N, C-alpha and C positions, 0 to 999 in steps of 0.2 A: 091354258092351264088355270086352275083356280088360284085365288090369292092365298098365300100362306096364312095360317091361323096362329102359329107359334113363332117366337123369335128364332128358334133353332131351325125351323123350316125356311124362314127368310134368309138366315145365314147360309144354308146350303144352296139355296137358289142364287144368291148373290155371288157366292164363291164359284159356282158354275158359270155364271155370266162373266166373271173376271177371267176364268180360264179361257173362255171363248175370245175375250178381248186380247189375252196374252197370245193366243194363236194368230190373231190378226196382226199384232205387233211383230211376231216372228216372221210372218209372210211379207212384212213391209207395207201393209195396207194402212197402218196408222202408227204414229209415234206414241211411245208410252206416255209422253206428256200430254197427249190429246185424247186419251182413252175416255176422259169424262164426257167427251162429245158423242161417243157411241153408246155410252151407258143408257141414256134415255131411249135410244132406238132399240136396244136389247130389251129393256123393260117393256116397251110398247109391244114388241114382238111376243114376249112371254105372256102378256095379258091380251093378245090378239086385238090390240088397239090400233086402228089403221087410219086415223085422221092425220094426213100429212101436214096440215097447217098446225095442228096442236103438237105434233111431234117436233116440228121445227121450233115451236115456242119453247118446248122443254129443253131442246138442245141449246137454244139461245140463252135460256135461264142458267144452264150448266156453265156455259162459257162466261156469262156475266159474273157468276159466283166466283169462279177461279180468277178472273181478271180483277175483281174487287179485292180478293184476298191477296193477290200478288201486288196490288198497289200499296198495301199496308205492310206486307212482309215479302221481301224479294225472294226468299227461299220457298215460298208457297208452291210454286210451280212443280217443284220436285216431289210434292206429296200426292203423286198421281193415284196411288191406291185409295187414299182417303177421298180424293175428288171423284174417282170412279164410283165408289160406294155411295157417297153422298148424292151424286147425280142420279144414280139408279133408284135410291130410296125416295128422293124428293120428286122424281118423275111420277111415282105412285101417288103423291099428294096431288099433283096436277091432274092425274087421271081420275081422282076421286076415290082411290082405294085406301088411302091413309089420311088421317088428320095430321096437321103439322106437329102437334105434341106427340102423337104416336110415332111419327117419323124420327123426332128427336130422341125419344126413348129407344127406338130400334137402333139408331146410330150408336147410342151409348152401349147397348148390348153387343153390337157387332164389334165395336172397338175393344171391349173387354174380352171378347171371345177370340178375336182375330186381329191382332195388332195392325192397325191400318197404317202405321208409320214405320213398320219394320223393313220396308223396301225403299225407304227414303233415299233418293238420288241413285238408285240402281235400276237397271233395266228389268222389265218383267219377262 
């Protein structure tokens, strides 16, 4: 599928990916606290990006980001919706579809449109 051109398109795509992750949680395939680890895989699948080494690099970056945040804020792990979205968006930076500044702006838009902290400490 083509890369979204508008923020609203990105939002719809990411919400769809989040729903797929929620189904994986419901089936017991992944913990809601670990959905950030599957976000880069879902992003890569959406973009038909199939380099397994680069995908693992994106997953490792997502894990490192959450680990770092948890090291400075012990409640950070519970912000899994934010971490999922951030991991999905920044996977696109790694794949070359977004610049970092564009990703930051997209994150701002998504959080304004879809409160990424509304499910804090609850299951998806």
